[in-house]
N, C-alpha and C positions, 0 to 999 in steps of 0.2 A: 161619569160624564164622556174618561179620555178616552173606553175603551167604545163606546157611545161613537166619538171624532173618528176612532179609526176605524171601525165598518164602514160606516161612512166615506169614510176617505177613500177604502177597493171599491167599493161599491163605484163611486164614482168610475174609478180608475178600471172595474172591469168592463162597462157603460162602455167608456173610451173606447176599448181595447174593442168590441161588442160592432163598436157602429161605424172605425175602421175596418173589418171584415168588412161588414157588407155593403161600403164604399168600393173598396178590394174586389167584392165578388159582380158585386155591378157593373163595376167596371172594365174589367174583362168580358163578362155577358157582353158589353156592350158593341164592345170592341171587337166576340166572335165573327155577331150574328152582323154586323157592320161589312164586318172580314169577305163573309162567308156567301152575302149578297147584293154587295154594291162593288168587290174590284171584282173587276175580269178574269172570265178563264188562265189563256199564259200569265197573267203577272200571277195569279193562284197560282199556277203547274211550278213557276219560278223559283216564290218564295219556299213550294213542299223537297223540290230538289235538293234550294239552299240548305235546309236544315236537316235534309237527311244525309249530306255530305257533313254536317257538324255532327252531329248524334253515329259515331268513326269505332267500331274500336278504338282509335289512337288517341279519342276525346279523354279516354281513363288513365293514359302517359300518361297527359298532361294536368290532368285536373291530382296525379299524386304528386308531380310540382309543385299544382301551387299546393295541396296541400302540405309536405314540409318544409315548400318559402311561407309558409305562410305561420306553421308550428313554432318556427322559425324563428321569425321576423314577433312572433306575441312576446315572447320569450323572452324576447333581449329588444324588444326595440330596435330593430336594427339587421339589415343583413336578406331584409328578401330581397333585394335586387339580387343581389354576390350569390348566393341560393341559387330562383333561380332559372338567375341567366348560364351560370354553370350547370346545371341539371337541363338546360334547353342544347346548348351547345352542346350537349352531352349527347344526346338524342341526336343532333344530325344538326339546327336551324339553321339555316341562318343567321351569318352575328346582324344584322338593319332586320329581318324579320322577330326574333326572338328583345334584340331591344323597345321596339314596339310594340310587342305582344307583353311584354316583360311596363311598362311605362302604360297601355290605355288601361290593361289588368288593376295595374295601383291608382287609378286616379282614385277606383270608388273605393282602393281598401283605405290610401292615404288621409281620404274627403273627410270616411267618417271615423278618423283614428284622432285628426284636427280639430273638427269639432268637440270632441270627449276633450280634448287639451285642453278647448279653450272652455267650454265647461267647468270644469276641474279646475283652474286656472292658474295653470301650471304654463305659461304662456306670459314669457316677457316681454310686452311686446316692440321697445326698444329692439332685443337683438334681433325679435320676428320680422323689424320691418330693413335693419340691417343687409339680415341675410337673406329678402325674400328678393327686390330685383334685380343683384347680379348673377345669385343663381339662376333663376330662371332668364337671365339672357345668354344660360354657362348654356343652357338644358339645349336652349334653341341654336348656339350654335351650334354642336358635340353632333346632338341630331340633323340636323342640315350635311354637315361633312360625314356624319357613316351613310346616312339614304342620297343623297344629290351627288358627292367628290370622292367615294374612298371606296373601293373595290373593298369587300365581305370577306372573300377567301382570302388575299392578299392581310385583312385588318385581321383575320382569326384569333394566328397562334400569337400576335398579341393580344386582343383581347383577353387572351383569355390569362396570359403571364401576366397581367393585368388584372387581370382576376385573382391572381394566387397571391399579387401581393398583397390585395386586400382579405384573403384572407389568411396571410405573416402577423397583419393590422389589429383583425379581431383576437388569432391568440394573443399577440400583446395587448393587449384593451383587455385579454378576457386575466392577464397572470402583473397587471399596474393595480397595483396599491396607489391609494389619495393623496392625488397631488397636494398640497395647499397652493389656494386660490395666488394668479396673477394673471394682471393684465393683457386681454388676448389684443394683438393687432392688426391691421390686416381681414376685417374680416371681409370685404366687401371678396377682395381677392379669394382668400379660401375660396364662400360661396359660387365664387365664379370659375375656379377649377373644380370643386364635390359639384356642379351641377354638367359642365364639359363633361366631364370622365362618369358621370352619372349618363347620361347621354349617348356616352362615345362605349361604356362598357354598361351602358345596364343595369349596373347595379354601381350606387358607390358611393351617395348622400349621404348614408348614413355613418358608414365607416372612418368616412374620413375626414366629415363635418361633428360629427359628436366625435369623435373620437378625439381629435385636434380641441376642443373647448373643454371634454373633460380632460384631457392629457391639462390641463392649463389650474383644476382643480374647481372650475365652473359648480357652483348648484347644477344637482345629477337630476331634479325632477324638470326645473324651468329648464338644464341645456337641452333633455329630449323632446319636451314636453313643443320648444319653438321652431326646433327642428327639425319634429313632427306634423308641427303646424305647414310650414312653410317648403316642408316636397312635398303636398299638394297642386303645387302650383308652378313646381317643377316638374313632374311629372308632365301633368296638364298642357304644360308646356312644352315639353316635347312629344307627348301625343299630336298635340294639333301640329305640330312641326311633323310626322310622320305621316298624318296622315294630306295635310300640303301638298309633300314631295314623295311619297312615292305609294299616301292609303295602306288600306289595310287591308294585308292577303288572307289574316291566317288567325279568323275570327275565332276556329277550332284550340290554336291555345289562346286568345287568350281570353271565351270561354270555359275552359278548363279550368285556369287560374282561376278565374273567379273562382266555379262551383268548387272546389280542392280552398281555398282562400276561406271559405264560407262556411266550409263544414267547417276546417282546422279553427277558426274563432273559436269555438269556446271552448277545447281540445288545450287549444293555446295558456289557454286562463287559467286552465286545471296543474298542464305543466310545465308551470313560471312557480308554482307552490310544493311543488313533490321536488325540481333537479334541480340542484347550484347551480347558477350566471359560472359562474365562475369557471366550473367544468366541463359546461353550456359547448363554453363560446368557445372551448379549444375544443372539443369536439367539431365543430360547425365552420371554422377555420380549417385544420385539422383535411373533414372532408369535401371545400372551396377551392383546394389549394393540389387533392389528388384529384379531383376532378379536371380540372383548369390542365395541370399535370398530361394527365391522359388529354385529353382536346390540342394541347399539340403536341404531344406525338404523332395525334393519326393526322394532322392540320403540314407537320412533316415527312408523310411518308407514302 
């Protein structure tokens, strides 16, 4: 009887996936037919040239960045922004474009992560709400300053110095032992600072907020779940602010980060089982520091 029930459940799941696949195919075909027969030829030409500009050899570098950043984030639960921003700056991408691209790509990755944490019961709703509004305000402020008020060439070495500090925080967190739980004061200012520096530096919400909360001995899965759930709204706030004030001219970078992230997701799950967290955090911290030092050196010479 139990076997029969399990088989029936599996059949239902298979039927659901078949239905979803058919709907997706019909939708794609319908959109293509509509586009081919109803969109003017001039518009089709512009779309063709835009797509052609995305799929060049440079896209492979950005896919590599997205792959590396997602592997790190999947294994550690943090440092996606620090890793991807360090690599993008190393490739010569300007700070504003780097941060905007990372945050647009993060909207997709953090959205999926946040939903998963909510479903698994890893979110402390009180902590989530305490972090949400100040974090969003900080992200909007940082994105506005970087897109409209600050010269990217001037801030580039300072941004790299900030990422270098994040690398040190990551190493310190990797070497740290679990402390006794103590009350965290001023969650609002912490969230605002984390959101602000995340937007300015292209990453840092996780290393700043998660590291601070864990250093106070807070429960690991509730802390990571709550901070990750709030990160979707932080990333969305930054991305929308960048879109309003500068627009997104780096769709190739965004596409590369998303493709790399999708490819890396299953491997990151394997990596977290095979490699110990402590040495991995130290390796990531060292990598971020070295990349930041290289960018600082090139900026000053």
